[in-house]
N, C-alpha and C positions, 0 to 999 in steps of 0.2 A: 554925411548924406543927409540931405534935408527930409524931414518927415513929410508924410501925405498931408495936404491941406485940409482933408476932412476928418483928421484926427486931432481932438481937442486934448490938451494935456490937463486940462481942469476936470475933466471926466474920469471917473474911477469905476471900477466894478470887476466881476468874474468873468472869465471864459469858461463855459460850460460844456462838456460834451453832450451832444444833442441826445435825450433819452426822456422817458417819463419822468424820471426824478428830475433832470435838469428843468423840464418845463414846470414842473410844480415849483421849484425853486423860483424860477422867472416869475410865475404868478405871485409868489409870496413877496418877492421884491417889489413888483409893481403895486401890490396892496399897501407897503410900507413906505414908499418914496413917492413924492409928488410928480417928479419927472424922471421918467426913465426911457432910455433907447435901446432897443433890442435888435442886433444885427445878426440875422440867421444866415450862416455860412454852410447850412448843410449838415456837416458833421460836427459843427459846434456853434453855439449861441454866444455872441459877445454881448454883455449887459454894461451898459454905460449910464451913469447918474452923475450929475455935477456936484463936484466937491466931496459928496459923501454918499454911500450906498449902505443901506443896512438891511439885514434879514434875521428874523428870529426863528428859533427851532419850532416854536408854537405856530407860527405862521406857515412854515414849510409843512409841518404835520397836518395842519388843517386843509392846505391843497392837495397834498399828497395822499392823504387818507390812511396814514400809518405812521408808526414810529420813526423818527429820524434823530440821529445821534450828530452833535456837533462836537468836534471838527471833523471826525472820522468819515462820516457819509459824504459830507461836503466835499472833502479832499479826494473821494474816489471819483468825482464827477468833474473836479475844476483842476484842469491842468495848468492854467496861467490865471492871472489877474492883473490889473493895472491899479496902481496906487499903493497905499500901506494898507496891510491887512492885519486886523485884530480879530480873535476869535476866542470865546469860551464855550461853555457847553449851553448856554442858552442864546447866544447871537453872534453874528459875524458882521464885521464892519470894515469896508473898503474907504480909505480917506485919501484926499489929495497930498500929495508928498512924492516921496520917492517911487518911481515906476519899477515894477517887477515884471 
């Protein structure tokens, strides 16, 4: 099956269930990445950045206005992602490579 033409395999990032927390994560991602595309599909938000997408716990807490725990709080709102995913207690990174 041929992939849709509007999907770039060089773009990576999370798919987030649309919520206050997800929108804060999106704003944090936008503050840390120079180029980010957000596709609003109603129930979920697809975030796409070229080659690498990064977000830090501190940036999320700043936009959310409360404590945020990586990786557990992110996993609660991220049912899927594109790229290779690396996470620790201070940052999450999606990088070009194997799609998930």
